[in-house]
C-alpha positions in Angstrom: 11.0 -32.1 -0.8 8.4 -31.8 1.9 5.8 -29.2 1.4 5.0 -27.1 4.5 1.4 -26.5 5.3 0.2 -23.0 4.5 0.1 -20.6 7.4 -2.5 -17.8 7.6 0.0 -15.6 9.5 1.0 -13.6 6.4 -2.7 -12.9 5.6 -3.4 -11.7 9.2 -0.3 -9.5 9.2 -1.1 -8.1 5.7 -4.7 -7.2 6.8 -3.4 -5.7 10.1 -0.9 -3.6 8.2 -3.4 -2.5 5.6 -5.7 -1.3 8.5 -2.7 0.6 9.9 -2.2 2.3 6.5 -5.9 3.2 6.4 -5.7 4.7 9.8 -2.5 6.7 9.1 -3.9 8.0 5.8 -7.3 9.1 7.0 -6.4 10.3 10.5 -8.0 12.4 12.2 -11.3 11.0 10.7 -13.0 14.3 11.5 -14.6 17.1 9.4 -15.6 15.0 6.4 -17.1 17.2 3.7 -17.3 17.5 0.0 -15.1 20.4 -1.1 -16.6 20.4 -4.6 -13.4 19.5 -6.4 -13.5 16.6 -8.9 -12.5 13.4 -7.1 -9.6 12.5 -9.3 -8.3 16.0 -10.0 -5.2 15.3 -8.0 -4.1 12.7 -10.6 -3.1 15.2 -13.2 -2.0 18.0 -10.9 1.4 19.6 -11.3 4.4 18.6 -9.2 3.7 20.0 -5.7 5.3 23.2 -4.7 6.4 21.9 -1.3 7.8 18.5 -0.8 10.8 16.9 1.0 12.9 13.9 0.3 11.7 12.6 3.7 8.1 12.8 2.6 8.9 11.0 -0.7 10.9 8.3 1.1 8.2 7.9 3.8 5.5 7.4 1.2 7.6 4.7 -0.5 8.6 2.9 2.7 5.0 3.0 4.1 3.8 0.5 1.4 6.9 -1.8 1.3 5.6 -4.0 4.2 2.2 -4.3 2.6 3.5 -5.5 -0.7 5.9 -7.8 1.1 3.3 -9.4 3.3 0.7 -9.8 0.5 3.0 -12.1 -1.6 3.2 -15.0 0.9 -0.4 -14.5 1.9 -1.5 -15.0 -1.8 1.3 -17.3 -3.0 -0.3 -20.6 -2.0 -3.5 -19.8 -4.0 -2.0 -18.0 -7.0 1.6 -18.9 -7.4 4.6 -16.6 -6.8 4.4 -14.4 -10.0 0.7 -13.8 -9.8 0.9 -13.2 -6.1 3.5 -10.5 -6.6 1.5 -8.9 -9.4 -1.7 -8.9 -7.3 0.2 -7.6 -4.3 1.7 -4.6 -6.2 -1.7 -3.8 -7.8 -3.5 -4.2 -4.4 -1.1 -1.8 -2.8 -1.4 0.8 -5.6 -5.2 0.3 -5.5 -5.4 0.9 -1.8 -3.2 4.0 -2.2 -5.5 5.3 -4.9 -8.6 4.7 -2.8 -7.1 6.4 0.2 -5.8 9.4 -1.7 -9.3 9.8 -3.2 -10.9 9.7 0.2 -8.5 12.4 1.4 -10.5 14.8 -0.8 -13.1 14.7 1.9 -10.8 15.5 4.8 -9.9 19.2 5.1 -6.7 18.4 7.0 -5.4 16.0 4.3 -4.2 16.8 0.8 -4.4 14.1 -1.9 -1.3 14.0 -4.1 -0.4 12.2 -7.3 3.2 12.1 -6.1 2.2 10.3 -2.9 0.2 7.9 -5.0 3.2 7.2 -7.2 5.5 6.7 -4.2 3.0 4.4 -2.5 2.7 2.3 -5.7 6.5 2.1 -6.0 6.7 1.0 -2.4 4.1 -1.8 -2.9 6.1 -3.0 -6.0 9.4 -3.0 -4.1 7.7 -4.9 -1.2 6.2 -7.4 -3.7 9.6 -8.0 -5.3 11.1 -8.6 -1.9 8.2 -10.8 -0.9 8.9 -13.0 -3.9 12.5 -13.6 -2.7 12.1 -13.7 1.1 8.4 -13.6 2.1 7.7 -17.2 2.5 10.8 -18.0 4.4 10.5 -15.1 6.8 6.7 -15.4 7.4 6.1 -19.1 7.4 9.6 -20.4 8.2 10.5 -17.9 10.9 
């Protein structure tokens, strides 16, 4: 079996998508201030009073591509299982960081439900990346 050379395309796409997630999560980037609340108070908050199925699904689906792209980006260096684990953890870590930063934006509300949905999306994407990531990114 001939081994294909590693392509950096997956890494470039993963970084570009992560920047897109950062932009979408922190937009409008204006009015930064400390509201005095503890940074991680949102982690043990109650279920939000107002939520929609669309919001939950959007938060899951937003992180699926990130988890998917990180697996082939890391696979050549780490192996498939470790790449999937790191991809899921990296997606959840990015979500935690962005939800925490939303504390400083008055137009954004950090949420533990959003964080959980983002982490689930990254895990789903990593699982899909284990199965199809290398063929679609490098072989396509």
